[in-house]
N, C-alpha and C positions, 0 to 999 in steps of 0.2 A: 505493500499500502505505499505508494506514494503522497509525496505532498503538497503536491496537484492531483490528486485522486481526493484527498478531504477534504483538498478549500474544494473542487468541486460538488465532492458530497454535500459541502454547509452552504455554493449557494444555493445547491435543490431546497435544503433543507429551510430556508427563508423565505426563501420563494413563497414556498407551498405553505411556511405558520407564522408568515407577518409581510403581508403587502406593507404597510408601515415603514416598517423597518428597512426594509427590505429595499423602498423610496426612499428613503434617509443619508443608505448607508453606502447607492451609490456618489451622496458630494466626496465620502472620503477618496483621499491618493490610495494607488491601489494597492502596496500598505500595508496598507491601514485599513482599505475595505474587505483585503481578504482576514486579516487579523479577525476581525471587524463579527464576521459570515464563521469562524471558528468559532473564537465563544455563545455565540449564539445554537451553534446547531449544541454544542456541548451542556445549556443550560438547558432547552429544545430539545435532546435527546433523558436530562432528570423530571425534569415535567415532566414527558411522555410515560415513561416508565415506573414515575410514583402513577399517574392521574389511572393510568391503560386508554392512551387515547394513541392520537395520530395526528400528531403537529399540531396540537392544542384543539381538536376536533373529537368532538362524541368520548367526553368524557364519563366517563362509569363506576359504580362503588367495583373496587378492586378487595378480592379477598383475602389477596397475602401481604398486607403494604411493607411491614417490616422485613419480609423477604425480599421485598421492589425494591427499598432502604438498606437494605444487607452489598443491594447486587451492584445502585453507581454508588454507590458508599468505598467500597474496594477497588472497584473500574477507576474512580476518580484519584483513590493513593496510589492506584498504577502510576496514572498519568502522570500525579503532581512527582514521582517519584522517578517520571524519567524511563519505564520499562514501557515497552510495550502492551497495550490491553485485548487490540483483535478488531478494534469494533468503531467506526468510525467517527465518531460523534467526543469519545476517549483520544482519540487520536487528534482529534481537531483540538481537546485541552491542553494534550501536551508539545502537542505542535509551539500555541500559544506561550508556558508556561518556558519554551524552553527559546522563546524569541525573544521575550518582555522580560523584566523585573519585577513578575507579577505574585504578589505575597501569596501565596498558599490559604494561610486563614483567611482570604475574600473568599478562597473556593469552599471553606472546611464551613464561611458562614452560610456558605447557600446549601451544602445541604444539610445542616441543621435544619431550612426553614421547611426544606421536606420531609426528615424526620417528627417540628409539628405536625404534620398533614395528617401522616402514619400513625402518630397517635392519638387524633383523633379533637386533640386542644382547639380550645375556641376561645380568645381575647374578651376579656370582663370591660378591662379601660380603651382608653383611646390607646394609650402612653403600651398596655399588653401589640395595639393592632400596628400604632407606628415600628415595634420591634420584631412583629412579624416580620411586617413593610420590608425592611431594612435586609431581612435575611433573603425574603426570595425575590427582591426588586434591584432595593436600595448600593447593595454589595454590587449589585450586578450594575449600577452604572458608576462603584466605586473599579472592578474589573471593565468596562470599558473606558475609562479616562486613561488607566493604565497603559493601558493599547492603542491611543490615542498618543503617547508619546508622556503624559501624565508625569513625575515620578512621585513614589508612592511613598516620600514624605511628605507630601505638598499634600495637610492637611486641612488649610482650608477650601482647595482644591478639589477631593477629595468630599471633600461634604461638599456642596453643591453638587457634585455629579450623582452624589447623594438621593438629593435631595428630587431628583429629577426622578430615579428611582422609583420614591414612595408616592410619587406624582405619578406613573403612572400604573404604578399598583392600585391604588384608591380610585384610578379611573376604570381600573381595569376588576376591581371587588362594587364600583357602582353597576356598571355595565351588564356585571353575570353572577346579581342577586337571585336570579330564576332559575339560571342551570344552577351555580351552587347548591341552590336547595334544593332543587332536584335531586343532586348528590347525599343529603343530609350537611351539605355544609354550609356554616354563618359566619360569616366575619366579621359583622358588625358587632359591638362589643356588645357583649351581655346589662350592662349596667346604662348601656343606647335602646335595650330594646323595654329593659326592667320599665324606663323610665314615661316608654308612650302605652306602656303595660301590651305592647307586645310579643309572645311566646313564641318561643322557633319552627313551634311546629306546626307553626300555620302563618307562616311568617306572609307568606306570597298571598293570603288572605282579602278577602274587597275589603273588606270593613278595614286594615291596617292601611290598606291602601294610600288613606291621604297621610298617617300618621313618619309609613316610612317612605316615602315621596320627603318627609322634611328628613330624614335622618339620611337620606342619601344626600340632598343638600349641604349637607355638613363635609359630606364625603368630598364634594365635588369643589367645596368650601376650600379644605383640606387643601387640596390637588392641584388644584389652581394657586395656589398660595407659594404650595413647595415648587409649582411650575417656573415661576417668577424670580422665587431665591437661585431657579439653578440656571438661570441666565447672566446671571452677577460674577457666576463660573466659567465664561466664555472666551473673557478678554486674557485668560493664562493655556487655551490655546489655540493650533495653526490657524489661518484663514478657514480651508474648507473641512477640519474636523467642527471647529464649532458652525459653521452652512448646517452640514452634519445636526447637530445635535438641535441647535436650534429650531429646522425642521425640527425632525423628531419629539419636538415641545409641543410643536405648534399644532401638529398632524393628531398626535396620543390627546393633545391635551385639548381639540372641538369636541373627542368623543364623554369627555366625561363635561363639555359644556352643550352638547345635547344631550346627556341624559341631564340633569339637570333641566334643562326649555322643555322637555318632553314630561316634568314633570310624573304625576300614575301612570301612561302610558308608555312608560321609557322601557319597558322588559316587553312591550307588543308583540316587534321585532328587532332584533340585536342594531345595535349601534354600530353607525364604520364611517367612515368617510370616502369621496367619490374620490375620482380619479382628479376628476378639476380641483378638486378641494384641497387634493394634493401636491397639484401642478402648483395653486395659486399660495399653499406654504415655503413651495421648496422658491418658489420667488423673492416673496417676502423676506425670510430666513438669507436669501444671500444679499440682499440689501441691509439686514438689520448683522449680520455677519459682519459688513462693512465697515458700521459705524459701531463695533461689539464697543470700544475700548472709552468713547465714550458717552457711547450708551445707560449700559449693564455696571462701569465700573462702583463698586463700593457695594453701599448698602445694606438690608439687615439679610439673614439667613433667615432660612425654614420655620423659625423654631425648634426645635427637634435635633440631637446630640448623638448620631451615630456610636456606636461601640467601637473603640480602640482597638489597630490590631496588641496580641503581645507582641511583643519583643521575637 
């Protein structure tokens, strides 16, 4: 299995798994683009193995979650050690680790998110939710930043990269509440549900739709705040990387905004962005990237601090 073979498999994976990320990735220079595809391929495979799905589609209730977790953990550790795995997505991680200064702790933090799902975990508070979102998405933002050339010691830029991952995941949760409920999952904090007197078992009941809409508005408002915070990190990136990040932020941010705008009808059909909207986001992001140092220098963070890596 050559590097070219693994890169091609990763390209196919991102094209199947996320049109939004695939579109944004085209803005990177070739080396960064390939490594972004490779990292995506590993993240996508972990998610698919854990949830019994195919490139994010057809999530099911799995009867062996701990065995699945053990498999992706073993393969990930082999890749981190530079050992051949025989599986393209984990070979993809091995290549990224070999070609960048990616901290191994980031990959392990990501696996820890799948461990929470395997255990049937649910968040009690908003902080619980954000710690989960860090593991499954915020740390992916950190890894992507390293792939883009950010020094792993540049905590400020990694914080902003984490914020973008948090924004993406909160928008995902808002969009996918119905799908998650169908397999017995709920990522809304139990404190929030208790406040509205909503039982998880009856989450999607029509009688709860107005209250559920209010809770989802909290998610999308937090997502928008993290999205704006993430933009502050783009002056630390090269033009093409900043362009890709800003395009992804706009494309995925629009999903959260559409969910909020639909209110109680947010789950009647899956929220997406059209090809025309993606092109518009890419053009806008190009202008923003060109003026990023004046536009986004300084400013507050997203209001949540990610866990720091151990030495």
